[in-house]
C-alpha positions, 0 to 999 in steps of 0.5 A, spaced: 499 499 500 502 507 498 501 511 504 501 519 505 506 522 508 504 528 512 509 533 514 509 540 517 514 546 515 515 548 522 518 542 524 522 540 518 530 542 519 533 548 516 540 547 512 544 553 511 546 554 503 554 553 502 554 561 500 550 563 506 545 566 502 539 562 505 536 556 508 533 550 505 528 546 508 527 539 504 521 536 504 522 530 501 528 526 496 527 520 493 529 515 493 531 516 500 538 517 502 540 519 495 545 524 495 544 531 491 547 529 485 543 522 484 536 523 486 530 522 482 526 527 485 526 532 490 522 538 493 524 543 498 522 550 501 528 555 501 528 562 504 533 567 500 536 572 505 541 575 500 543 576 492 547 570 489 547 564 485 543 558 485 547 551 485 547 548 478 544 541 478 546 538 471 541 533 468 535 536 472 529 540 471 526 545 476 520 548 478 520 554 482 514 558 485 515 564 490 511 563 497 512 570 500 516 576 500 517 582 495 519 578 489 526 576 486 529 578 480 532 571 476 537 572 471 541 567 466 545 569 461 545 561 458 538 561 458 537 568 456 532 569 462 531 575 466 524 575 470 521 578 476 518 572 480 513 575 485 508 571 490 502 571 485 502 563 484 506 564 478 510 557 476 517 558 473 520 552 469 527 552 467 533 547 467 538 546 473 544 546 468 544 553 467 547 559 471 542 562 475 543 569 479 538 572 484 537 579 486 532 580 491 526 586 489 525 588 497 526 583 503 527 576 504 523 571 500 521 564 501 520 559 495 518 552 493 522 548 489 521 542 485 527 538 482 526 532 477 531 528 474 531 529 466 528 523 462 526 519 468 521 524 472 516 529 470 513 534 474 507 538 473 506 544 479 499 548 480 496 552 485 489 550 487 484 554 491 477 550 489 476 542 490 480 538 485 482 531 484 489 528 481 491 521 480 499 520 479 504 515 481 508 520 486 506 527 488 506 532 494 501 537 496 503 544 500 497 547 504 499 555 503 493 558 506 487 556 510 485 549 511 483 543 507 482 535 507 485 530 502 481 524 501 484 518 498 483 510 498 486 509 505 482 515 509 483 522 509 489 527 512 487 534 514 491 540 512 493 547 515 497 552 513 504 550 512 502 542 512 502 538 507 503 530 504 507 526 499 506 519 496 510 515 491 509 508 489 503 505 486 497 510 482 494 514 487 487 518 486 487 523 491 481 529 492 483 535 495 477 539 499 477 546 502 475 547 508 476 554 509 474 560 504 482 562 504 484 555 502 489 554 497 495 549 496 500 547 491 499 541 487 506 537 485 504 531 480 510 527 478 510 522 472 515 516 471 518 517 464 523 511 465 525 506 470 532 504 472 
């Protein structure tokens, strides 16, 4: 059976970046115990406190969404990218192979990161504010506002802001039901392209 693994951002350990520009809270890395050079997929939340470069992740596709803050300017000469990412539910997709520099538009920001090994896994990232369902072999929900209920074959999980759940294994059908007017969540669905 596939179980939903519940998490709370408040209780996840924070790890400082090598360049001192921020802190990362890793939600899940699959397979468990994989290194940062050899994971299949990874989801984390990062606090960016200062301008600086992103780490390169060769062979990895990335999705980034700003959760809080005044915004961040992201530039990449290699990718020809110059974009202001705001906390407006916009999801930015880019290659982890390219250089990427960040410049804060105001104070510190918090972002949501999804990384998948190219050619093996593919991610779709969306923001939900109305009842919705999904079916996938792997996935993750992060409640970013209000309260909601996740219903699946094994039961249900109640989520408050900054809580979530993830799964990987057999195909799972999951229904997300808002319980408050301000309920909002980020939904990550992951699809396997090639199994080693």
